DRENVOLUM-874138 format. One line per 5 residues: their letters; for each residue z, x, y of C-alpha. Coordinates in Angstrom, 3 decimals. Last residue first. Layout:
REM DRENVOLUM-874138
A = Z/X/Y; ...
REM end
This chain:
REM DRENVOLUM-874138
XXXXX = -122.952/-91.300/6.788; -124.142/-94.891/7.263; -128.019/-94.236/7.131; -129.851/-97.729/7.053; -132.619/-98.954/4.871
XXXXX = -130.213/-101.271/2.850; -131.014/-100.177/-0.812; -131.449/-96.499/0.166; -128.210/-96.404/2.280; -126.442/-98.053/-0.317
XXXXX = -127.436/-96.009/-3.043; -126.625/-92.823/-0.872; -122.991/-94.385/-0.217; -122.967/-95.040/-4.011; -123.816/-91.567/-4.906
XXXXX = -121.033/-90.522/-1.993; -118.527/-92.419/-4.008; -119.362/-91.162/-7.663; -119.104/-87.531/-6.450; -115.470/-88.045/-4.602
XXXXX = -114.493/-89.515/-7.555; -115.619/-86.789/-10.077; -113.839/-84.331/-8.034; -110.591/-86.177/-7.488; -108.534/-85.988/-10.635
XXXXX = -110.450/-82.958/-11.526; -108.399/-80.903/-9.556; -110.503/-78.076/-7.237; -107.594/-77.098/-5.514; -104.442/-78.797/-6.252
XXXXX = -101.870/-81.033/-4.185; -97.950/-80.367/-4.592; -95.619/-83.459/-5.594; -92.900/-83.545/-2.955; -94.035/-86.714/-1.680
XXXXX = -93.940/-88.280/-5.022; -90.648/-87.382/-6.362; -89.153/-87.800/-2.423; -90.065/-91.622/-3.418; -86.963/-91.549/-5.869
XXXXX = -87.484/-93.891/-8.702; -89.679/-91.679/-10.480; -92.911/-91.315/-12.264; -95.055/-88.690/-13.762; -97.711/-87.287/-11.727
XXXXX = -101.043/-85.227/-12.219; -101.582/-83.119/-9.091; -102.200/-84.902/-5.998; -105.671/-84.050/-4.451; -106.174/-82.202/-1.070
XXXXX = -108.822/-79.892/-1.672; -112.472/-80.194/-3.216; -114.705/-77.057/-3.887; -118.517/-77.466/-3.230; -119.008/-73.575/-2.229
XXXXX = -119.134/-74.697/1.434; -115.655/-76.295/1.621; -114.471/-80.436/0.813; -111.542/-81.657/2.185; -111.521/-81.831/5.847
XXXXX = -115.356/-82.828/7.018; -116.349/-84.381/3.630; -113.313/-86.256/3.199; -112.840/-87.439/6.578; -116.721/-88.671/6.665
XXXXX = -116.007/-90.068/3.476; -112.712/-92.086/4.729; -114.636/-93.251/7.934; -118.016/-94.284/6.075; -115.235/-96.583/3.994
XXXXX = -113.650/-97.970/6.716; -116.796/-98.786/8.487; -118.178/-100.661/5.188; -114.445/-102.509/5.286; -114.773/-103.521/8.671
XXXXX = -118.537/-105.184/8.134; -116.921/-107.794/5.945; -115.817/-107.704/2.259; -116.932/-109.846/-1.053; -120.441/-109.741/-0.387
XXXXX = -121.110/-107.696/-3.489; -122.164/-104.654/-1.633; -119.445/-105.033/0.760; -116.773/-104.911/-2.465; -118.406/-101.822/-3.784
XXXXX = -118.117/-99.998/-0.745; -114.344/-101.272/-0.437; -113.988/-99.452/-3.988; -115.462/-96.235/-2.849; -113.389/-96.051/0.104
XXXXX = -110.336/-96.787/-1.977; -110.790/-94.386/-4.302; -111.476/-91.680/-2.218; -108.958/-91.953/-0.020; -106.678/-92.101/-3.178
XXXXX = -108.245/-88.871/-4.524; -107.903/-86.932/-0.967; -104.375/-87.283/0.047; -102.914/-87.093/3.474; -99.040/-86.128/3.262
XXXXX = -96.474/-88.253/3.362; -94.705/-88.867/6.637; -97.069/-91.627/7.286; -95.121/-93.788/4.816; -96.542/-97.022/3.552
XXXXX = -98.916/-95.532/1.196; -97.193/-92.780/-0.140; -99.565/-89.944/-0.691; -101.638/-91.094/2.411; -104.616/-92.818/3.063
XXXXX = -107.289/-90.930/4.945; -109.488/-91.844/7.986; -108.598/-89.644/10.798; -106.843/-92.547/12.424; -105.019/-93.446/9.301
XXXXX = -105.638/-96.105/6.735; -102.725/-98.404/5.851; -104.331/-100.995/7.921; -107.117/-101.448/5.270; -104.949/-101.396/2.356
XXXXX = -103.308/-104.767/2.639; -106.624/-106.808/3.241; -108.204/-104.533/0.059; -105.657/-105.854/-1.970; -105.938/-109.661/-0.883
XXXXX = -109.859/-109.241/-1.556; -109.281/-107.730/-5.087; -106.587/-110.234/-6.181; -108.858/-113.190/-5.114; -111.778/-111.325/-7.126
XXXXX = -109.421/-110.597/-9.846; -108.703/-114.598/-10.248; -112.014/-115.555/-9.491; -113.628/-113.593/-12.533; -113.809/-116.360/-15.063
XXXXX = -115.928/-118.046/-12.066; -118.769/-115.182/-12.310; -120.406/-114.187/-9.529; -119.179/-110.728/-8.534; -122.628/-109.173/-8.942
XXXXX = -122.324/-109.660/-12.875; -120.334/-106.402/-13.778; -119.547/-105.553/-10.438; -116.406/-107.572/-10.196; -115.074/-105.101/-13.199
XXXXX = -116.064/-101.980/-11.305; -114.276/-103.366/-8.198; -110.902/-104.408/-10.258; -110.842/-101.390/-11.941; -111.008/-98.989/-8.760
XXXXX = -108.248/-101.235/-7.307; -105.882/-100.892/-9.634; -106.583/-96.919/-10.004; -106.344/-96.239/-6.453; -103.347/-98.176/-6.203
XXXXX = -101.579/-95.367/-8.675; -103.631/-92.826/-6.604; -101.835/-93.842/-3.274; -98.098/-94.070/-4.773; -96.975/-97.548/-3.562
XXXXX = -93.257/-97.007/-4.415; -91.428/-100.288/-4.699; -90.274/-98.926/-8.031; -90.375/-102.111/-10.128; -87.468/-103.754/-11.669
XXXXX = -87.398/-105.497/-15.118; -83.847/-103.873/-15.537; -84.531/-102.295/-18.538; -88.549/-102.651/-18.364; -88.987/-100.534/-15.489
XXXXX = -92.255/-101.368/-13.244; -94.204/-98.425/-12.002; -96.592/-97.355/-9.234; -95.764/-100.194/-6.816; -98.828/-102.120/-5.659
XXXXX = -100.183/-103.263/-2.219; -100.200/-106.440/-0.319; -97.142/-105.380/1.883; -95.453/-108.633/1.883; -96.413/-109.397/-1.857
XXXXX = -95.600/-106.279/-3.286; -97.494/-106.454/-6.722; -96.295/-104.300/-9.769; -94.614/-106.862/-12.164; -97.013/-110.018/-11.644
XXXXX = -99.973/-108.293/-10.364; -99.966/-106.214/-13.778; -99.896/-109.365/-15.790; -102.276/-111.537/-13.975; -104.987/-108.595/-13.649
XXXXX = -104.127/-107.641/-17.210; -105.111/-111.037/-18.616; -108.314/-111.101/-16.824; -109.097/-107.992/-18.133; -108.087/-108.947/-21.940
XXXXX = -110.582/-112.024/-21.310; -113.374/-109.544/-20.416; -112.624/-107.436/-23.177; -112.438/-110.641/-25.443; -116.105/-111.513/-24.816
XXXXX = -117.434/-108.397/-25.566; -121.145/-108.719/-24.512; -121.746/-105.103/-25.901; -122.772/-103.069/-22.724; -121.114/-105.217/-19.914
XXXXX = -118.406/-106.463/-22.152; -117.499/-102.995/-23.424; -117.821/-101.276/-20.201; -115.285/-103.715/-18.603; -112.933/-103.204/-21.251
XXXXX = -113.550/-99.100/-20.755; -112.713/-99.508/-17.348; -110.214/-101.769/-17.488; -107.788/-99.866/-19.735; -107.191/-96.683/-18.137
XXXXX = -107.673/-98.573/-14.647; -104.888/-100.852/-15.220; -102.911/-98.325/-16.822; -102.533/-96.290/-13.558; -100.364/-98.674/-12.261
XXXXX = -97.937/-98.116/-14.957; -95.666/-100.025/-16.857; -92.023/-98.528/-18.052; -89.762/-98.579/-21.086; -90.913/-94.742/-22.184
XXXXX = -91.864/-95.810/-25.646; -92.909/-99.231/-24.608; -95.453/-98.089/-22.233; -97.067/-101.346/-21.099; -100.040/-103.362/-21.459
XXXXX = -99.971/-106.943/-20.407; -100.397/-109.190/-23.419; -97.895/-111.937/-22.124; -95.307/-110.765/-24.831; -95.678/-107.205/-23.076
XXXXX = -97.804/-104.959/-24.827; -97.857/-101.711/-26.533; -101.230/-99.940/-27.257; -101.829/-99.980/-31.054; -103.771/-103.038/-31.763
XXXXX = -106.219/-103.841/-29.028; -106.616/-100.715/-27.546; -106.475/-99.008/-30.824; -109.239/-101.366/-32.320; -111.725/-100.126/-28.963
XXXXX = -110.985/-96.876/-29.582; -112.204/-97.007/-33.228; -115.315/-99.091/-32.067; -116.393/-96.606/-29.427; -115.943/-94.180/-32.085
XXXXX = -118.113/-95.810/-34.498; -120.901/-96.475/-32.235; -120.889/-92.410/-30.742; -122.876/-91.146/-33.168; -125.687/-94.018/-32.806
XXXXX = -127.440/-92.101/-30.026; -129.209/-94.204/-27.824; -129.172/-91.429/-25.436; -128.347/-92.873/-21.866; -126.406/-96.235/-23.036
XXXXX = -124.768/-94.317/-25.925; -123.549/-91.694/-23.268; -121.907/-94.232/-21.068; -120.463/-96.148/-23.758; -118.826/-92.656/-24.799
XXXXX = -117.757/-91.927/-21.256; -116.225/-95.576/-21.037; -114.334/-94.732/-24.310; -113.049/-91.814/-22.988; -111.899/-93.307/-19.625
XXXXX = -109.792/-95.962/-21.618; -108.604/-94.226/-24.677; -106.274/-91.303/-24.041; -104.809/-92.159/-20.835; -104.108/-95.515/-22.704
XXXXX = -101.381/-94.328/-24.958; -101.086/-95.661/-28.254; -104.110/-93.881/-29.749; -102.031/-90.214/-29.381; -104.657/-89.037/-32.006
XXXXX = -106.881/-87.602/-29.456; -104.732/-85.671/-27.687; -105.349/-82.249/-28.238; -109.171/-82.208/-27.957; -108.171/-78.629/-28.891
XXXXX = -105.950/-77.039/-31.746; -105.069/-80.608/-32.715; -101.639/-81.429/-33.074; -98.944/-81.826/-36.210; -100.909/-79.569/-38.533
XXXXX = -102.920/-81.906/-40.830; -103.237/-85.011/-39.190; -103.792/-83.201/-35.925; -106.687/-81.030/-37.404; -107.961/-84.087/-39.492
XXXXX = -108.494/-86.355/-36.137; -109.572/-82.938/-34.134; -112.181/-82.499/-37.025; -113.306/-86.269/-36.863; -113.753/-86.440/-33.198
XXXXX = -115.844/-82.880/-33.370; -119.274/-84.029/-32.482; -117.809/-86.909/-30.399; -116.133/-84.466/-28.313; -119.110/-82.240/-28.290
XXXXX = -121.452/-85.236/-27.304; -119.315/-85.947/-24.158; -119.761/-82.253/-22.936; -123.693/-81.983/-23.857; -124.261/-85.597/-22.316
XXXXX = -122.363/-84.763/-19.020; -124.106/-81.456/-18.810; -127.330/-83.229/-19.580; -127.012/-85.340/-16.897; -126.471/-82.933/-14.452
XXXXX = -129.435/-80.967/-15.710; -131.697/-83.815/-15.328; -131.065/-83.993/-11.494; -132.907/-87.412/-10.088; -130.415/-87.232/-7.005
XXXXX = -128.664/-90.476/-8.394; -128.885/-89.983/-11.800; -127.470/-86.501/-11.775; -124.996/-87.396/-9.244; -123.679/-90.427/-11.747
XXXXX = -123.582/-87.687/-14.447; -121.698/-85.382/-12.440; -119.102/-88.045/-11.523; -118.850/-89.285/-14.962; -118.093/-85.507/-15.991
XXXXX = -115.270/-85.245/-13.140; -113.577/-88.860/-14.441; -113.802/-87.476/-18.183; -111.967/-84.431/-17.191; -109.349/-86.513/-15.791
XXXXX = -108.616/-88.623/-18.768; -108.292/-85.930/-21.224; -109.519/-84.828/-24.792; -110.244/-81.619/-23.803; -113.367/-80.108/-25.444
XXXXX = -114.415/-78.689/-21.963; -112.159/-78.801/-19.368; -108.657/-76.550/-19.973; -110.557/-74.179/-22.097; -110.008/-71.507/-24.730
XXXXX = -111.345/-73.665/-27.205; -110.054/-73.008/-30.907; -111.067/-74.106/-34.735; -108.632/-73.925/-37.412; -109.129/-72.318/-40.934
XXXXX = -106.427/-72.358/-43.191; -104.313/-69.656/-44.897; -103.074/-69.888/-48.460; -106.222/-69.332/-50.344; -108.934/-69.294/-47.574
XXXXX = -109.097/-72.845/-45.982; -111.904/-75.322/-45.699; -111.610/-78.944/-44.717; -110.275/-82.361/-45.786; -110.526/-85.990/-44.163
XXXXX = -108.752/-88.270/-46.988; -110.678/-91.836/-47.942; -110.011/-91.015/-51.637; -113.458/-89.574/-52.203; -112.664/-86.287/-50.166
XXXXX = -114.356/-87.137/-47.119; -115.741/-84.207/-45.358; -114.349/-82.327/-42.010; -116.999/-80.538/-40.041; -117.818/-76.674/-40.296
XXXXX = -120.606/-77.351/-42.845; -123.547/-78.140/-40.180; -126.310/-79.678/-41.751; -124.334/-80.976/-44.376; -126.215/-81.958/-47.626
XXXXX = -124.066/-80.277/-50.356; -120.694/-80.092/-48.428; -120.762/-83.894/-48.619; -120.956/-84.464/-52.003; -124.125/-84.664/-54.587
XXXXX = -123.629/-86.343/-57.775; -124.128/-84.045/-60.733; -120.273/-83.266/-61.404; -119.827/-87.131/-61.657; -116.303/-88.500/-61.087
XXXXX = -115.870/-88.236/-57.328; -112.393/-86.870/-56.369; -112.947/-84.267/-54.415; -110.245/-81.274/-53.869; -111.269/-79.552/-51.808
XXXXX = -112.734/-77.057/-49.779; -112.690/-72.960/-49.929; -113.928/-70.430/-47.531; -115.298/-67.167/-49.681; -114.771/-63.227/-49.378
XXXXX = -112.097/-63.078/-46.530; -110.320/-59.656/-46.048; -113.500/-58.392/-44.173; -112.408/-61.174/-41.672; -108.955/-59.749/-40.944
XXXXX = -108.896/-59.083/-37.345; -110.010/-62.687/-36.749; -112.790/-64.590/-34.987; -114.640/-65.553/-38.123; -118.503/-65.989/-37.452
XXXXX = -118.801/-63.193/-40.114; -117.650/-65.169/-43.395; -117.895/-62.971/-46.165; -120.437/-60.993/-48.385; -121.935/-57.646/-48.242
XXXXX = -118.103/-55.897/-49.413; -118.684/-56.983/-52.665; -115.816/-56.099/-55.017; -116.353/-58.201/-58.213; -115.995/-62.026/-58.292
XXXXX = -113.717/-64.796/-59.358; -114.328/-68.386/-60.145; -112.292/-71.686/-60.125; -110.671/-74.080/-62.714; -109.169/-73.179/-65.907
XXXXX = -108.110/-76.364/-67.991; -111.223/-78.335/-66.244; -112.044/-79.246/-62.934; -115.880/-78.711/-61.985; -116.753/-75.765/-59.216
XXXXX = -119.295/-76.089/-56.872; -120.499/-73.035/-55.261; -122.240/-72.662/-52.182; -123.860/-69.362/-51.050; -125.471/-69.141/-47.334
XXXXX = -128.333/-66.556/-47.193; -128.297/-64.358/-43.761; -129.273/-61.341/-45.495; -130.831/-61.567/-48.824; -128.709/-62.635/-51.824
XXXXX = -128.851/-61.784/-55.871; -126.223/-63.052/-57.753; -125.667/-61.397/-61.330; -124.058/-63.793/-63.599; -120.849/-64.348/-65.760
XXXXX = -120.220/-67.312/-67.944; -116.610/-68.069/-68.813; -116.667/-71.990/-68.650; -120.672/-72.599/-68.023; -122.848/-71.312/-65.226
XXXXX = -125.690/-73.184/-63.489; -127.960/-71.260/-61.107; -129.870/-71.565/-58.174; -129.657/-75.143/-56.851; -131.304/-75.137/-53.369
XXXXX = -129.526/-76.086/-50.283; -129.794/-72.171/-48.970; -128.624/-70.952/-52.278; -126.590/-73.144/-54.265; -124.481/-72.260/-57.378
XXXXX = -123.633/-75.075/-59.757; -119.968/-74.266/-61.685; -118.589/-75.402/-64.957; -115.505/-73.803/-65.154; -113.719/-70.041/-64.783
XXXXX = -117.151/-68.860/-63.566; -117.745/-65.342/-63.631; -119.677/-63.972/-60.237; -121.424/-60.364/-60.507; -122.887/-59.055/-57.241
XXXXX = -126.279/-57.947/-55.554; -126.903/-57.475/-52.000; -129.341/-57.959/-48.698; -126.896/-57.930/-46.006; -123.941/-59.892/-44.416
XXXXX = -124.606/-62.627/-47.387; -122.855/-65.639/-46.502; -119.657/-67.497/-48.372; -119.130/-71.033/-49.363; -116.627/-72.419/-51.969
XXXXX = -116.517/-76.255/-53.515; -114.170/-78.226/-55.476; -114.080/-80.944/-58.126; -112.598/-83.741/-59.787; -109.080/-83.339/-57.978
XXXXX = -105.540/-82.147/-58.818; -103.979/-78.677/-58.599; -105.771/-77.649/-55.063; -104.990/-73.807/-54.612; -103.211/-73.046/-58.011
XXXXX = -105.505/-74.959/-60.312; -108.316/-73.940/-57.876; -107.833/-70.579/-58.738; -109.979/-68.425/-56.772; -110.538/-64.602/-57.515
XXXXX = -111.692/-62.152/-55.285; -108.832/-61.996/-52.840; -107.792/-59.602/-49.974; -103.785/-59.832/-49.924; -101.964/-62.357/-47.412
XXXXX = -100.610/-61.336/-44.268; -97.232/-61.893/-43.887; -95.553/-64.385/-41.029; -93.054/-63.534/-40.829; -90.830/-60.287/-41.281
XXXXX = -91.406/-58.952/-37.652; -89.011/-55.982/-37.101; -91.993/-53.273/-37.046; -93.973/-54.940/-34.584; -91.413/-55.692/-31.858
XXXXX = -89.013/-52.898/-32.186; -85.804/-54.313/-31.205; -82.660/-52.152/-29.988; -79.753/-54.598/-29.544; -77.839/-56.145/-26.658
XXXXX = -75.250/-58.655/-27.105; -74.697/-61.049/-24.743; -76.034/-63.855/-26.808; -74.356/-62.612/-29.919; -71.165/-62.755/-27.969
XXXXX = -71.895/-66.103/-26.650; -72.774/-67.324/-30.026; -69.737/-65.993/-31.883; -68.153/-62.450/-32.478; -69.522/-61.484/-35.422
XXXXX = -73.496/-61.450/-35.259; -75.713/-60.575/-38.082; -79.194/-60.109/-37.266; -82.116/-62.082/-39.212; -85.311/-60.310/-39.424
XXXXX = -87.889/-60.876/-37.058; -90.082/-63.906/-36.926; -93.614/-64.235/-35.675; -94.574/-67.307/-34.026; -98.282/-68.646/-34.651
XXXXX = -101.896/-68.729/-34.043; -104.110/-65.918/-35.216; -105.726/-63.951/-32.298; -103.258/-60.772/-33.684; -103.027/-61.253/-37.505
XXXXX = -104.199/-57.626/-38.423; -101.271/-55.930/-36.503; -98.657/-58.413/-35.710; -98.293/-59.946/-32.383; -99.211/-63.739/-33.680
XXXXX = -100.989/-66.084/-30.751; -99.521/-68.747/-28.495; -102.134/-70.665/-26.474; -102.719/-71.118/-22.941; -105.252/-72.980/-20.842
XXXXX = -105.051/-73.897/-17.144; -105.414/-77.080/-14.935; -104.438/-79.651/-17.607; -104.012/-80.287/-21.267; -104.062/-76.630/-22.260
XXXXX = -101.175/-76.300/-20.722; -98.450/-78.342/-22.466; -97.070/-80.786/-20.339; -93.147/-81.560/-20.252; -92.548/-79.001/-17.850
XXXXX = -95.148/-79.984/-15.311; -93.884/-78.544/-12.011; -96.034/-75.125/-12.382; -98.788/-75.439/-15.272; -96.824/-75.225/-18.557
XXXXX = -96.204/-73.124/-21.312; -93.883/-75.003/-24.052; -91.302/-73.923/-26.068; -88.311/-75.488/-27.933; -85.567/-73.541/-29.585
XXXXX = -83.695/-72.855/-32.933; -80.640/-72.448/-34.426; -78.088/-75.259/-33.744; -74.837/-77.132/-33.344; -72.504/-74.380/-33.839
XXXXX = -74.791/-71.995/-32.260; -77.416/-69.415/-33.661; -78.991/-67.503/-31.224; -82.586/-67.021/-30.452; -84.048/-63.877/-28.607
XXXXX = -87.573/-64.635/-27.151; -89.976/-61.904/-27.173; -93.437/-63.197/-25.076; -96.210/-60.381/-25.199; -98.462/-60.970/-21.856
XXXXX = -100.689/-58.282/-22.665; -102.252/-58.471/-19.429; -106.082/-59.150/-18.733; -105.429/-62.966/-18.392; -102.698/-62.623/-15.733
XXXXX = -99.827/-64.813/-15.832; -98.011/-65.628/-12.208; -94.277/-66.849/-13.108; -92.111/-69.873/-13.279; -89.325/-70.142/-15.579
XXXXX = -88.397/-73.628/-16.270; -84.941/-73.977/-18.245; -85.981/-77.262/-20.009; -83.540/-80.249/-20.501; -82.161/-81.113/-23.916
XXXXX = -78.723/-81.573/-22.375; -76.450/-79.647/-25.166; -79.357/-76.675/-25.475; -79.774/-76.520/-22.011; -76.344/-76.368/-21.075
XXXXX = -76.163/-73.547/-23.271; -79.230/-71.480/-22.066; -78.049/-72.188/-18.366; -74.407/-70.719/-18.819; -75.437/-68.006/-21.290
XXXXX = -78.210/-67.043/-18.539; -80.675/-64.723/-19.737; -84.244/-65.213/-18.118; -87.109/-63.237/-17.581; -86.055/-60.079/-19.012
XXXXX = -89.046/-57.066/-18.841; -90.643/-56.146/-22.275; -94.235/-57.388/-21.626; -92.205/-60.672/-21.144; -88.633/-61.199/-21.894
XXXXX = -86.609/-64.392/-22.486; -83.077/-65.169/-24.067; -82.532/-68.223/-26.001; -79.638/-70.341/-26.594; -82.212/-73.497/-26.628
XXXXX = -84.607/-75.408/-24.527; -87.881/-73.416/-22.835; -89.958/-73.862/-20.239; -92.334/-71.167/-19.502; -94.253/-71.703/-16.260
XXXXX = -97.907/-70.844/-15.353; -99.603/-69.737/-11.924; -103.178/-68.934/-12.917; -105.082/-66.155/-14.307; -107.683/-67.607/-16.745
XXXXX = -108.184/-68.911/-20.313; -104.965/-67.106/-21.334; -103.763/-66.277/-25.020; -99.820/-65.753/-24.847; -98.924/-62.984/-27.420
XXXXX = -96.241/-63.948/-29.452; -92.458/-63.286/-30.641; -89.427/-64.534/-32.508; -85.930/-62.335/-32.446; -83.538/-63.517/-34.694
XXXXX = -79.818/-64.347/-34.051; -76.344/-64.220/-36.250; -73.199/-65.693/-33.970; -72.938/-69.134/-35.829; -73.955/-68.493/-39.791
XXXXX = -77.285/-68.074/-41.192; -77.642/-69.454/-44.606; -80.994/-71.561/-44.023; -82.815/-68.466/-42.685; -86.548/-68.901/-42.111
XXXXX = -86.330/-73.167/-41.979; -83.151/-72.461/-40.229; -84.958/-70.747/-37.357; -86.441/-73.908/-36.418; -88.985/-73.631/-33.600
XXXXX = -90.293/-76.503/-32.044; -93.325/-75.986/-29.973; -94.245/-78.763/-27.535; -96.568/-81.717/-28.905; -97.276/-83.274/-25.342
XXXXX = -95.963/-86.764/-26.519; -93.238/-85.058/-28.183; -93.123/-82.303/-31.271; -95.356/-79.479/-32.728; -93.881/-77.716/-35.791
XXXXX = -92.742/-73.904/-36.675; -90.360/-73.533/-39.002; -92.828/-74.632/-41.966; -95.300/-71.510/-40.765; -98.811/-72.803/-41.654
XXXXX = -100.743/-69.309/-41.359; -104.045/-70.262/-39.588; -107.410/-68.368/-39.700; -109.624/-68.741/-36.808; -112.755/-70.315/-35.790
XXXXX = -114.003/-70.157/-32.265; -115.799/-73.449/-30.890; -118.521/-72.708/-28.664; -118.124/-73.588/-24.705; -119.830/-75.524/-22.072
XXXXX = -119.212/-73.942/-18.427; -116.653/-75.612/-16.187; -117.083/-73.126/-12.740; -120.876/-73.582/-13.384; -120.685/-77.138/-13.796
XXXXX = -118.366/-78.469/-11.484; -120.053/-76.084/-8.471; -123.010/-77.661/-9.345; -121.530/-81.120/-8.902; -120.288/-80.318/-5.757
XXXXX = -123.376/-78.692/-3.951; -125.350/-81.440/-5.083; -123.415/-83.720/-3.710; -123.507/-82.146/-0.495; -126.817/-81.505/-0.683
XXXXX = -127.760/-85.354/-0.828; -125.288/-86.216/2.079; -127.139/-83.632/4.239; -126.028/-80.172/5.506; -124.874/-79.343/8.851
XXXXX = -122.866/-76.237/7.881; -120.021/-77.890/9.510; -119.862/-80.781/6.866; -118.998/-78.268/4.114; -115.858/-77.341/5.804
XXXXX = -115.276/-73.624/6.068; -114.154/-73.610/9.516; -111.324/-76.216/8.655; -109.640/-73.505/6.270; -108.825/-75.923/3.245
XXXXX = -105.261/-76.186/2.257; -103.438/-74.556/-0.704; -100.628/-76.765/-2.433; -101.081/-75.206/-5.429; -104.325/-73.040/-6.429
XXXXX = -104.156/-70.015/-4.290; -100.745/-70.976/-3.149; -99.353/-69.426/-6.838; -100.597/-66.275/-5.946; -103.570/-64.780/-8.398
REM end
C-alpha cells in the first residue's frame, strides 16, 4: 500500500457515483452497504497478559512509556538494553513509528533511525522523532529498540500512529496496531520484551554508536513464561477476601481428581454437583463442553489442586500457551455467607467483570497472568466520536430506506459498546489503558462523551433495552461534573488551555437528546448556555463565522475558521432547533445565532457547491465533511421555516457537488480532512491532508442524503 492510496488521494472523476445515473436512494444504499461490508462486526479475542512494571501507558492517548530502570535500577550512564515487540496490524497502512528518547530503531533487522543528535535532542525536548513507513499485515514487523542510559534518563516513549498524528495511538483512528511479545510461547500476548543489560564504558553517545551482535530471541530475559500450574493457593493469589472462584471447561469426556484446601462448592453447568470440605478429595467426571465452576471459601489454607489432566482447560484463549492454563480464577469476593450466590454463579456470560462486594470491578486471571480482551479493529468496538458518526448515518439510512440490516448493524455495534463498557472501565483502571474502547475512561473530554451518549439514546429509543440507561446516566454525570468549564459554565479544555469549536457539537448532540428523550430541562438550559459562551469567545462578528480555537492564557481566538470546526457548531444548532420545530422561546438565542451564522456561510460557498478547508481562504482545498454539515444544517433550517429558498438551493448544490465529485461507484467517500489538532498558524489547517473513506464524513453525508429524501417525500418535489 502506498501513502497516497489513503492519504490525500483524489477520486477519478470518471468513477463518480453520479455518472452511473443511479437514484439518490441507490446512492445512499451504496454508501451504507460499503460501510457495513468494510467495517464488519468482530468478536473479542481473549489473551493472557503479563504485567511489566516498567511498561506503562501515559498521556491523553495512552502512549507506551518504557522505564528500563524498573528492570535494571543500578544501571549507569552508557549502559544499554534492547527491547523488542511484534507490531500486530489490522491492515496494510502507512503508519508512523514515533519515539522520544536516546533510542536506535530497527524493523525486521533494518535500521530505521540511528541519529545521536536527533535522539538526544528528542530526549531533552520531549518531542517525537517520527519515522513514516508502510507496514504490511503479512510481514513479521518485528520492532527492536536499543535504549541507552543517559545522565538524565533510561527509557523511551513510543507510539504507532497514522501519518501526521504523532500524538495519536493508531487504534483510535484509521488503523489498528498492537505490540505483542517476540518471545517463543508468548507471541500474540501484549508487551515489550527486554534484553539483558549491556555494560557501556564510554558514556551515552559512545554506547549509542556502539554496534553489538544482538540475537533477538535468545537475549530477551523479561518477561518470563510462567510454569503450568495445577495447584491454586488463593492465599498467595488473593490474600484477603471471603471467597474466590475458578473455572474450566472439559475439552473431551474425562475424569480427574480434585483436592480442596478449604470448603469448596463444585458447580457443573450452573448446577451444584459436589461440596468438599477442607482436605477432601473427589473424582470429577465431565462430558465434553461442560463448564466446571469452583467456589472456594477462605480459611487458613485456601484453594485447590488437581492431578494432571490435559482434558480440561480454556480453549477460547487466543494464545500459544493455552495448554498451560487449566483454570481461570476470579476474586476475591467479600460477601460473608458462603451459601449466598455471587455473580459468577448466575452470569450468562462469565467474560464480564464482577463486583467484588466492596464496589470494585474484578475479572479473571491465571496465577500471575491476567486475562485481557483484544479487537484487531479501528472501527468496531472503538470508543471514538467519528465511529459514532458513521454508525449514526448508517442507522439513519436504514430507517429512511426501510432496510432492517442497516439498523441492526447500528444496534449490534452500539450494543457491543454497552455490553463491554464495564469491562473497558475495569481494564483501564487495572492497566492504565483499556485494550479496546481505549478512550472510555477519558471522561473529562467531550470527544469521549457526547456522540457516544447520543448513540446510546438512539439505540435505547429503537430497542427499549434498559442496558443503555445506566451508561447514559453515567455519561450525563460526566458531562455535568467532570468536563472543565469557564466561570460562565461554558465548556473548555483546561488541561491544554483551550476551547474548541468541536465541543459545541460534542456536548450539544447529547444534551439535545437528553432533553428530547427524557425531558431533561437542565440539558436544554446547558445548550443555551453553551451557545452564548461559544459565541462570546469564538464568533468573528465581521465575517459571521467562528474561529476554531480560543486560547485561555491570552484570551485570544486563533481567527482561523476551520471548515469542519464551523460544521460542528452549525450541526449542533440545527439539531437543537429541530427539537420542538424551532418554536420554543427559550431557544431564541440559538435561533438568532443560527440564522446569523448561516448568513455568514452562504456567500463562502464556491461556484461548484463546496466550502473550503479554511472557510475564508479559497486557496485552501474543497472539503467534503464541512460541505455536508452546512448543507444538512441549511436543509434543517429550511424545513423549520428559519431559512429562505436560497438556502435550499445552496444545500442541493452542495449535495450535487458531493455526489458528483466525492463519492465513487463503490460508495467510498473522498475529500474529508483527517482528524485535526489545533494551531495559531493557518498553514497547519491548509496542510492537513484529506483521507479516503474517513468516518468524519461518511455518516454525515448519509444523514444529509436521508434528509433530502425525507424533504422530497414530505414536500412532494424532487430537488436532487
